[in-house]
N, C-alpha and C positions, 0 to 999 in steps of 0.2 A: 504493500500499500504506500501511498505517497506519505512523506513526512517532510517536516523542516529540517531534518538532518540531511542537507543536500550532498548527495554523492555526485561524482562527475558523471555526466551524461543524464542526469535526471531533471525533470522540469522544475524549474525554480522560480519563473515569473509568467505572467500572462497579461497582455493588454490588448485593447481594441482600438483600432484607428477609426475615426469617425469624422464625417464632413462637419458635424455640428456636435462639439463637445458637451455643451450644456444640455441639448436635447437628448443625448445618449446617456448623460449623467442623470437626467430625470427619469428615463427608462429603467436603468440598472438599480438606481437607489429605490425606486419604487417597488421594483421586482423582488430584490433580494434584501432590502432594508438595510443596505450599505449606507454609510456616512462617507462623505468624500471630502478631500483636502486638495485644492488647486495650487500647483506650485508657482502660479502667476505668469503673467504674459511674457517674462524673460525665459520661460521654459514652455512656451506656446500653450499655457493654460493646461498642462498635463495634470491629470488627477489621479491621487491615489486613493483607491476605494478601500474602506475598511470596516471590520466588524469587531467591536469592543477594543478599537484602537490598534488592531492588527491588520496590516495590509493584505488584502486578499486578491487584488487586481489592479489594473490601471486603464486609464482612458486616455488616448493620445488624438490630437489633431491630425487628420489625414493629410499627407502631403498632396501637392497638386497632380502627381503622378500615380497615385494610389487609385486604381480604377474601381476596386471592389472593397468596401469595408470588411474587415475579417478579424478574427481573434488570432493573435499570434503567440506562440508558445516558445518560450525561452528555455534552452537547456544548458546546465551549468558546465562550465569548462575551466580548466586551470590556465588555459593559454589560448585567448581568442584568436591571435594571429597565426598561431600554429595550426589550430583547427581549420581556419579558413583554407590554408593550403592543402590540408588532408581533403577537405570538402571538394575542391576543385580537382585534386587528383582522382577522386572516387566518381567523378562525373557530375558533381553538383554545380551550382551556379551562384556566384557572389552578387547578391542584390544590393548590399550595403556594406562596405568594407569595415573592418572592426574600427571603432573610434571610442574615445573617452567619453563618459557621461560625468564630468565635473567631480572626479574623485570617488564617485558612486560606484564605478565599476566599468567594465569595457564590454561592448556589444557589438555584434555584426548580424547582418540578415542574409539569409540563403535561400535557395530553393533546391530540392532534392531532385533525383533523377527523374521523378514522375511529374515534378513542377510545383509540388507542396511547398509552401513557404515555412520557415522556421527561423528562430534566431538563437544565439548563444550569448551567455553571461559569464563574463570573468569577474567575480566579485571584488569589490572593493569595500567601502563602507556599507554598502546595500548588499547583504548576503542572499536575499531572496524574498519571497512571500512569508509574511509573518503567521499565517494559518492556513492549513489545508485539511480536507476531509471533513470538517465539521459543516454545520448548516451556514449556507452562504458563501462557501469558499470552494476551491477547486478539489474534485475528488478523483478525477481520471483524465487522462487525454487519449485520443485515438486518431490513428492516421487513416485517412480515406483516399484510397489510390485504385486506378483500373486493374493493376496487376499486383496485389500484395507480396507475391513471392519474388518479383523483380526488384523491389527496393529494399529487401533485408540486406543483401550484401553491401549495399551503399551505407545503410546506418551502422552494420557491425563494423565495417572499415573505419567509419568516422568516430562513433563512440565506443566501439567495443561491446555493444549491448548483448545480452543473453535473451534469445528469443525462443520460447517453447509453445508448442502447438497444444493447446488444451481443448479435449472434447466438449462441444456445446451442441446438443442436439444431434442431427444428422451431419453436422460439419464439424470443423476445428477452428479455434480462435487462437491467433498468434499473440502471445503475451510477452511483453518486454520487461526486462529488469535490468538495472545498471550493472556494468561490468564487476563492480566492487560489491554488489548487493547480494543478499541471500534468499531465501526462499519467500520470504515475506516482503520483498522490496519490488514487487511488480508494480508497475507505474503507468502502463500504457498498452494499447492494443493496435491491430492492423485489420482493416476490413476492406471488403470490395465496395468501390465507389458505386453509388447509385446514379441513375440517369438525373440529369438536371443540374449539375454542378460540376466544378473543376476539383482536382487534388487538393486536400487541405488536411490540416490538423484541427481537431474539434475538441474543445474543452467541456468537461461535464462539471456542473456545479451541483453540489449536494444541497437537497432542499428537504424540509420536514413533510411537504405534502405536494407530491407530482402533480396530481391532478389540479389542485388549487393554484399552483404556480403556472400552470399552462393557461388557466383561466384568466388569471391576472395579467399574463403576458399579452394576451389578446387585447385586454381593456386597455392595456398601456400602448397599443399600437404594433405589438410584435406579431409574427405570424407562425402557424404551426406548420412544420414541415413533415414531420411523422407524429401522429396522435400517441398518447401515452400508452404503454404497453408494458407487460410484466414478463421479466425473465427469471425462471427459477434459480434461486440460489444467488441471484444477482441484485435483483430490486425492480422498481418501477420506474420507467425513463420515458422522456419525450425529446424530440429534436425540434428546435425552434430556431427563429431568426428574429433579430431586433428591427427596430423601424427602418434601419438603412440596409439591412440584409446580412448582417453579420451573423453567421451560423454558430450556434452552441447548443448543448444538451443539458437537461435536467434530470437528476435522479434521486430517488428515495431509496436508499441502499437497504437491502435485507438486513434484519438484526443479525 
């Protein structure tokens, strides 16, 4: 499971790019009960979203060349510049070369061999999110690509991930753990991309009431991409999009 004891290669930050930070802030604070803190115009009004004073996500102003609003998953690395070279050597694309964030850390943005965007974070003063797996925070991430088998060598070369195929009904579900993690450190999965969207990483947010959250999201201007459904042993989940089209999921995990 996700923890805030961030191992190399594990998700450590998420943020959504938005053409209207204030409108996105209204949607997500209304949906999850987040409090938010603006870093001001000198940081393009980037917002830290928090639960009980612990940061659970960020909201960023979309750049002019950002065609589609989306959630971006950051994976921890000890050396952003070195991993950028590894990503290129493995067939990935550098979308934003590593750069410093004013002493807080160093980040870079990339695309994998299928075209799914992701980021890396080399921690400085900011180590990562302050809360995961609790209500209102990140509980899981999932890679949606046309050919799940084809991306596995890329991520194993870049992060050294362990990927295990777990049985799920009539099929199997590839579950990812960081190279340094044990049996309980699973953090992500890989699934077949469904029609109607490009390759992407999808964050799952833990909520106390999946169906209630889905209804609230619709009232706040979001859309339902896949209605709530129950997976035995996992929980009840739904796939949503915010008012600008950024995709995310909500889940009420099984006890």
